N, C-alpha and C positions, 0 to 999 in steps of 0.2 A: 080054371086048369093052368098050371105052369108048365112052360115049354120044357121038355128035359135037357135042351141047350140054348140057353141065353146068348142073341146073337151080338154082335160086338154092339159097342158103346154103352152107356152108363144109364141112358136113356130107357133101355131095354129091362133094367133091374129096377124094378120099384123103388128098394131103400137104396139103392147106389145112386139112382137119380137125384136124391134130394141132396146128396153129401157131394156128388162127383159130377155136378151138371155138365160140365165142359170135357169130360172124357169122351173122346171119339172112338178107342183102339179097343181091342177084345179085353174084356173083364175077367178074371181069372181068378181063384182062389190066391195063386201064388203072386199076382199081381197084386192082392188087397193086403198079403203079406207084408210084401216090399211096401207099400203105400204106408200102413200102420206103423211100421219099423219107423219110417222116415218122421212121420207124424210124431211120434213118442220122442222121438232124439231132438227134435225141433222144439218141443213143448220143455224140455230139460232132463228127459230121463236119463240114465247115463247109459254108455254101451254095453256095461256088464249087466244092468238090470235087463235090457232088451234081449241080449245074449239068452239068458235063464229063461226070459219070457218066449222067445222062440224055440228055446230046446236046443240050442246049438252048444258044442263040444267046444269049438275054436271062435274068440273075439273076431278072427279075420272075415268067417265068413259072416258073421253079423254085420260087421265095416261095408260088405258088399250089399247089403240087403237096404242100409241106409243109405238114401240119397240126400244130400247135403248142399241146398241153396250157396251159391256161390258166394253171396253175401253173408253168409252165417260165419266162414270162416275169419273172415275180417270184423265181423262185429264181435266175436270172441278175442281176436288179439287187440280192439279197441278197449275193450272191458279188462282184457287183464294189465293194459299198460296204464288203465285208470287206477286199477286196485294199486300197481304198482307205486304209482305217483303218491296216493295217498298214505300208503306204509312209509315212504322216503320222509312224508311232510312231518310224520311225528319222531322222526328220527333225528331231528334238527334242532 
């Protein structure tokens, strides 16, 4: 029999313990929405696609759901610079 309210920590949730073993805070459906949105964004899904998936009317709301790692922004900038350099080579 499952408890009606899971205690804090992913280890308390059988399925979550497998995927979030280090999670120590209270795990709620709302937290899982944030986690899934962030994972989808990091995997390359566009913010607009995530917006539609979550059912948000405003992109700004979706942007608050997506938590970006500090290196993600720098990696995107470096990738953009590399694309621009590659395009300039073709013009010379």
